[in-house]
N, C-alpha and C positions, 0 to 999 in steps of 0.2 A: 504494500500500500504505500500512497504518496502524500499522505496528509501531512504529517510533522516530522520533524528531523531534529535531534539534539546533536549539537555540533560543539567541539571543543576547539578554542582559539589557541593556537600555538604561535610563538614569536621567537624570532632570533634577533640578536643584537645588530642593528644596522644604522647606517646614518653617518653623518658628516662629523667631523670633530667641532668642538666648540669654536665660535668666532675668533679667528686669528688673522694676522696678516699686518699690512702696513697702514698706518693712520695717515692719510693724506693731508688732513687740516690739523694744525697745531692748536686750534681754538683761540689764538690770539691775535692773529694777522693774517694777511693772504699770500704770506711766503710761499713760493712754488706755484702760485695761481696768476694768471693774467686776465685782467677784464676791466671794463670801463668804470673807474671809479666815482662816477656820478651816479652809478647805479648800484654798485657793489661795495659792501663793507662788512667788518666783523663786529659783532656787538653781542655781549652776553654770552660768549663761547660758541656763537654760531654765524655762519657766513649769511648775509642777508642781501637778497637782490628786491631792489624796491622800484616802484612807480607810484609817487607820492599822489596822496589825495588831491583831487582836482586836475592832475595831470594826466597826459596820454603819451605813450611811447609810441613812435610811428615806425620803428622797425626792431626786429628781434636782436638781441645782443646776449653774449655768453661770457662765462667765467671758465676759462680754459686751465686745466691742470697741465703743468710743465715738467711734470717729474719723469716721464716717460710714456711708452705706449702700451695699449691693453690688447691682448690677443684672448688667451683662455684664462677666465679670471670669476671670481665670485666676489661682487660688489655690494656692500651694504652700507645704507645711509639712512639717517633719520631726516624727515621731511615735514615743514609745518606750512602750509598755504592759506592766506587769508587775503581779504580785499573784496572788490566786488565780484559777483557770480560769474563774471567772464574771465576772472583770473586764470591765467595759464603758465605753465612751465613746463620742464622736461629735463630729462638726464641724456645727453648724447654720449654714445660710447662707440669705440672703433670707427671714430669720425675723422675727418679731414678738417683743417682749420687754415683758411687764408688769412682770417683776422678775427677780432673778438666779435665783428658784426656779420661774419659769413662763415659759417660752419655747416658741413654736409654730413650725410651719413646716418646711421641707425640712431633713433631717439626713443626711449621709454617715456611715455607722457604722464602728465601731470594736470589735473585740474581738482576741483573739490567734490569729485565723485560723479558729477552728473553724465558726463559722456566720454572724457578723453583719458581718465586715469586707469593706467596700466595698459593701454594700447601701445603697440610697436609701429612705429612711423619711420619713413624714410625721406630725409631731406635731399636725397640725390635727384628724386623726382619720381620715385614710384609711390610717393605719399603714403596712404595708410596701408600697413603691411597685414598686420593682424588686430582684428577686433577683440576686445576683452571677451573671455569665455570661449576662445577659439584656438585651435591649433592650425597652422599652416605650413604646408610643405612645398617649397619652390624648387623646381627640377632646374638641370643647367639650361635647358632650353626655355624656361620661363613658365612651364606648365605649372598650374597652379591647382593643389587640392587642399580643401580644408575641412575641419571636423569640429564641431561645437561641442564642448562639454559642460556648458552652462549658458543661460540667457545672459546677455550683456546688461540688461535692466537691473539684474539682481546684485550687480557689484556696487552700485553707489552707497548702499547702507554700511559697506566695510570703511569707508572714509572716516577719519576722526577730526571732526569740526573743532577747530580752534585748538588742536593738540598735535603732538607728533605722530607721524606714520612712519612705519618701518619699511623702508623700500629696499628690494633686492632685484639685482639683475645678475644673472649666472649665463656664462657664454663658454661654449666648448666646441671649437671647430665650427661647423654650420648651425650647431644647435644653441638657441638662446631662449630663455625662459625669465619672465618677469613676474615678482610676487610683491604683494602690497599687504603689509600686517599678517604675514604668515600664509597668505591664500595666493595660489597660483592665479594670475590673471591672463596671460597670454603665453604662447609658446610658438616658436618659429625655427624652421629647419630650411636654411637659404643656401641654395648651389648655383643660383641664376649666374651665368657668365656675364661677366662686365658689370655687376651690379652688387654682389654680395661682398662684405668686408670682413676679413679674418683678423685683422689688427688696425689699430688707429688710437686716437687720442680720447680724452674723458673732457667733457664740459657740461657745465650746468647752464639752463636756458632761462632767460626772462623774456617771455613772449610779448610782442607788441599788444597794445591795448590799455585798458583803463587802470584804475588803482588796482595794484597788485603788491603783495609782501610775499616773498618766498623765503624760507630759511633751511639752511642745510647745517647738519651737525654730525658728528660721530661717523665720519666718512672712512670706511674701513676696505682696503683692497686686498683680496688674496690671490695670488697668481697660482693657477691650476697647473699640474704636471699632466704629462699625456695619459697617465694611469688613473687619474682621480676622477671616478665616475660619479660626480654629484648629481647628475641629472638622471641617470638612468637612460635607457633606450627610448628613442622618439617613437611613439606609437604609429603603426602602420595606418595610413589613410587610403580607404579604397574610393574608387569613383561611387558617387552616389547613384542610387536607383530610385526613382520617383514611384510613388504608390501607383499612380494612374497609368503607369507605362504597360501594364499588363492586368487589366481590370476583369477579365474573364467575362463569362456569360451566366445569366441566369436560367437553368434549365426550364424547358418546356416539353409539353406532351406531343404525341404525334399529331395533334391537330394544331399546334403552335400555341397552345395556351399555356399561360405560366402555371407552374406547380406550387407555387406559393411558399417555396424555401426562403423567402425573406419576409414572410407574413405581413406583406402590404395591403392584403385584403383586410387587415384588421382583426382577423379571426384565424381559426385553426382549420380553414378548409382544406381538404385533403388528408391532413394529419389525423392519427388514432391516438387518443389519450386514454390511458388507464391510470386509475389511482387518483391521488389528490395533489400531487406535486405541481401539475400545470393548469389547474382550474383556473378559468378566467382569462388564460393567456391568450394573444400576446398583450403587452403594454405598450402604451405610447409615452407616459410620463417617466422621465429619467430622474429618479429620486436618489440616485446613487452619490451625488455631489453633496447631498444634506448629510449623508452618514460617513462619508469617506472624503474631506477636501482634498482636491487636487486630483480626484478621479471622477470620470464620467463614463457612461456605458459605452461609448465608441460605436454605437449602432449605425447601421445604414439605414437611411430612409427614416420612416415615422414609428414603426412599430418594431419590437424584438420581444424575445421571451426572457422575462426577468424574473427568475425563480424566486428571489427573496420578495418582490414587491407586494405580492398578494397574501402567500401564506407563510412568508417567512422560511425558517429552516425545517418547519414541522412536516411538510408534505412529503410523500414518496410516490413512485410511480415511473411510468414511461411515457413517451411520446414518440411516435413513429411516423415517418414521412411517407408520402407516396412513393411509388417505385420510379425510378428515372434511369433512362439508358446512358451510359457513359458514352459521350461523343467526343470527349477531350482527353488527353493524357493525363491531366493534373486535376486536381480539386482543392478547394479551401473553404472554411467556414470562419466566422468568428466566435470565440468561446471565452467565457470567465466563468468565476465562481470558485467552488470547493476544489482541491487538488487529490482528494481521495479518489481511489477507484471506484468507490461506491457512487460518486457523481461525476459521470463521464458521457461523452459523445462517441458515438460508434457509426462506422460505415459498414453495413452489412451486405454481403453478395447474396443475390437471390438466386434460386434454381429456376427452371422452366415453369414451375408450379407457382411461382411467386413466394415461395417460402424461404425462410433464412437458411442459408448453405454454410455460411462462415463469417467471422468477423474480419473485415480486411484491415480495418485501422480504427484505433481508438485513441481518445485525448482527454485530458483533464485539464480544469482551470489550474490557476497559481495562487489560490486563495486571495484574488484581487477580483473586485466588481467589474473593473473596467476590461472588457474584452480584447483579445488579440487575434490575430489572424493564424490560423493553422492550417497548414498544406499537407498533401498527401499525394503519393504516386498512384496514378490509375491505369498505366500504361498496360499492365498484364491482364486488365479485364475490360478493355475498350470493346464496344459493343454488346458487353453484358449489362444485366439490370441490378441496381443497388438501390439502397434506401438509407436514410440517416435514422438512427434511433437515440433519443436522449435517455439517459438513466439516471434515476434519483433514488437510491436505496438507504440514503443516510438522513435520519430525523433529527440529527444532532448538529452541533456548531459546523458551520460552513456547508450544511447539508442542501446545497441548491447550485443550479447552474444556469447562466446565461448563454444565450445562443442567437445567432442571427446570420444572414446572408450567405447561404451555401451557393458556391460559383464552381464553373468549370472552366479550365485554362488550356491554352495551346502550349504554354511553356510554364515551368516552374515558378510560381510567382515570388517576387521577392517580398520576405517576411518582414515588413516594417510595421512598428505600433501605430495605431491610429493616432495617438497623442503621445508625446514624451514626458508629459508632466509627472507621471508617476515615478520615474526613475529616481532612485534614492541619490544617485550621483550626479543628477542635473542640477547642481547647486554649487557655487563657487567654493563654499567652505568643504566640500565632500569630493571635490574634483581630484584630489590627489590619491583617492582610492584606486586600487587595482584588481583586476578579476581574480578571484580566489583560485590557487593552483590546485588542480585535481589530478591525481595519476592517470596517465593515458588509459591504463588497464581497469580502471575503476568501472564497477558495472552496477547496476540496481537502480531502482526509481529514485532512491533518495539522492544518488550521485548528481541528478539534474538539479537538485536544490543547492547542493555545495558549488554548482557550476554558476548559478545565479548569484553568488554572494561576492561582494566587493569588500577589500581589506586594505589597511596601511601597508607599505612595504615592509617587508620582513616578517609579516604574520601570514598565518594561513589557518583555514577551518578544517577540521577532521571530523568525520562521523563518528559517534559515541553511540547513538541509539536511535531507533526510528520506530514507526508504526509497524507491527501491532505491540510493540513492546511499552509505547506510551502513546496516548491520544491527547490531541489538542492541548499541549502544555501551555500553561498561562503564567505560571512563576516557577523560579528554580531558587535552590540554596543548597550550597555545600555545608556538610558537617565537619566536625574535626576529624572524623575517620575518613574524609575524602570520598562520602558518599554523595550522591546528587539526589535531593528531594525535590519531587516535581508535582505541582498542583495541576490536575487534569480538569480543563473546563467543558463538561460534557453537555452543558445547556448554553454556554457563552453565545452571544451576549444577552440571553434572557434569564431574569431571575424568576425562579419557580416559587409556587406558594410553599409558606413555612411548612417544614416537615417533609417536603418532596424535593429536596436538593438531590442533584446526581453528581456533584463534583466529588472528586476524590483526591488524597494525597498519597502518592507512591514513593518508594525509596529505591533507586538504582544503585547497583554497585559492581565494580570491576573486580571480581574476585581472583581471577587469574592474571590480573596486571597486563592484559593485552591490549588495553586502550578502547575496549569496548564494554559498555556498562550492561552486561548480559543478565545480571541476575535482579529479579523484581519482586518487591512485596509491597502489600497495600496497608498503610498506616491507618487511613480513616476514610470513611465514605459518607454519603449522604449530606454532603456540605453544600452550600448554595451561593453561586457566583463568587468563587475566590478569586481575587485578582493580585494578592501579594502574599509573601511567606519569608520567615526567617526562623532558623533554629538555634535554640540556645536558652540559658537561664532555666533549664530544667523542663524543656518542652518546646512546643512549635507555636509560633505567633501567625496568625492568619488574618489579613485584610479581606473582609467580606461585606461590603459596604450594606447598610450603615454601621456594621459592627465591626470591632477589633477583637478577636477572639483568641484565647491562650488555652492550648491543648497540653496539659501536664503529662510528661513522661519521664519523672525524676529518677527512675532505676535505669533509663535508657535501653528498655527490652523492645523498643518499637512498637509497643501496645500502650495506647492511651491509658492513663490512670482513671479517667473518668471523661464526663462530657465537657465541653469547652466552657 
């Protein structure tokens, strides 16, 4: 079964050493720097570039560090930017300087967070190279590929107004990354002939415009050796495939009439429902976002099967489509809901009599309401007749499924999520996460869950227990013996009547020290909507709103001494 997986987080020591290197600014004066003293000075231990109130600067000007050239480096500097909203500055690196008023090359941009902060710009003439929240790879011939890792509008809140911001630029060969306040803003791999710069000068910019005050302090430069892999590998960026490049067709019968596999008739015409799970379907109202902020159904058209919308998780049953002839080599549909095998969508191969012959394909949700497109290979059964069967055998938590828009395709469809808002890493603060590493020979339904996880560099997640050993875990706690206590939520998120609770507390133990918590015992049952747990002080503490419960077990025999 694929409902729930318990995983163990393992880490290895990784990372770069504490900040070290050369201090480029002495905190007292502009020794080693060149700039227009009408605009640049030192005050209170900081370099200040300023356009005074009521004045306007007609041209950009720079403060250039004359202590050497930068090639592979890790630059850290604290920056404070104030003034009118249009105030703008930047840090030029690997640049060329004809004078303090004419500098060209790469620039890591600065404003007060609204638009430019963290972008990578090119004063050579290529202009904006990398939008924040984006990775860009430029090939030798100028071919450009980009990959968004977070929406650019989400970065504005990371700027500290009226305060110091930590700005970091790391460059290693063609690879450049810009960080602000510890968060990756933009990343570039630049090999474009005649344009890419692998070495050059460092300069601070005061941009033309109205009242601006930019301050720099704690300017630290660490020169990197060829073996210092501070950045890690640049992610591979593949050419984008648009969702509508292979839309497919909605199947029809021999008379050319729609088979209603997208439910746009507003009812279950042609489908056969058994049990209670699909009563009243399909639905038009998408109430998912009210329960799960950041998610929508992802439906096509007006109607879809929304398993939770009418009967919640209580219903069970099947919903079977009319038979259709496979006229294309590939098929797909939209699917969401529970990820246990007890809530699944199946493609059934039919015999000449129209009876079920075998299950060609089955899929489950990912315990997300938002549907994703699932594709399957029909090449071996072209010309045969098949049908779709939705199965709900689970009256407990996540015991429902969402379904819509069965289609046939000439080519394998690109599996692109209908919306990307659900992705946990689609956020600038989480963009550093990397896909969890899973052994190539790992097998089993739970392995797919591990592959969907993202972790910080140096960490990995390993499987320690999965269904049926544990069911819908809500809370965890380790005891002093290294055992894992799990609160199983059998009715979540619905509170049951008093005295009819279904939740239980189980104890998992790895007796043979092989990394698998294979031994299971039940500590307590008939609990109601447990959401938190801790072990200690002579028993087990449980959060079961509106109650805080204590279950005594003073002799630690794993048997409650009495009622909570």
